[in-house]
C-alpha positions, 0 to 999 in steps of 0.5 A: 142743482148738478147738471145731470140732464136728460132729453126725451124725444118721441118719434114716429116715422120722422126720417126727413126731420129727425136729423135736424132735431138731433143736430140741434139737441147736440148743439145745445148739449155742446153749449151746456158742457162747454160752460159746465165741464162736469155736466152729463147729458143723456138723450133718449129717442123713443121710436114709436112703431117706426117703419122708415129710417128714423132710427138710423138717421138719428144715430147718424146725425148724433155720430156726425154732430157729437160722436163718442163722448162720456159727457153725453150719449144717445139711447134709442128705444124702439117700441109700439106705444101708439101715442106721443104720451106713451113714447115720451114717458117711455123715454123718460122712464129710461132716462130716469134710470140715470138719476137726472136732475132735470128732464127736457122734452122736445119732438123729432120734428123740432129744432131747439136753440143752442142755449136751450139746455143752458137756459133751463139749467140756469132757471132750475138753479133759480128755483124754477121747477118747470120751464115752458118754451114757445114754438113756431111753425117752420117758415120753410114748410108752412104756407105763408098765409097759414104762418101769418094767421098762426102768428096773429093769434099767438103772442110769443112773449114772457109769461105766455099761456102755451104748453108744448111738449116740443119745448119744455123742461121739468125738475126730475123730482117734480116730474115724478111727483106729478106722475109724468106724461100720461099715455094719451095720443095728444095733450100729454104736456097739458096734463103734466103741467096741470099736475105740476101746478096742482102739486105746487110746482113753480112753472115759468113760461118764456119765449127766450128758448123759442123752437122751430117745429114742423109746419106740415098740415098733416101730422101724427096726432089727430088733434096735434100741432099740424091739425091746428095749422090745417084748421087755419089753412081751411079758413082760406080753403087752402088745404087742397094741393098740400100733400103730406110732407 
């Protein structure tokens, strides 16, 4: 497999978090191209009905951490998809114009590790069609007792059962055969992985590329990651006092 990689990132009013995401993706791109000088990476940010500074913050972070380089570039789409699935697929559609071999997915409120792309490319060359990474809530943002409860019910290990669009990658051909991300408010990742498995794709789950995602208790999707954290907080009656952050 050649190293033509796409990274898709949906964003909805993430001005306070998107720079960290872009900086982490830039570091992952740098790690990949330093090992593979022929690699080409297209990062597509789909700004979904953003009314804040998400777009300029993302562009500034990319310019600061990466700058102009023919090996990698950032494309920003602005639209009104009203769902993470719709925005993620719109980003994927734009990325596919460049005929990538592999599509990696994360979220604007997530920071990926520096070897994130290199690891996925390595596994793709070993015949894996999709890589499912793990995520954990940001300890600087998530209340301590909520973080402890979350970790107590999640076994972050090789072969884990979790599916997070904030940390996954898929071979472009398998992605197309499975129909891509459906236009739904949440769980577009689970739908895609279900379709991949139905098509006989080789799916691998790993904790070796663990990402850090927002630990806020109120998020964008009604039943998303923040909803689950909020449910854990409610077990101790601790929701009051935690404003949207």
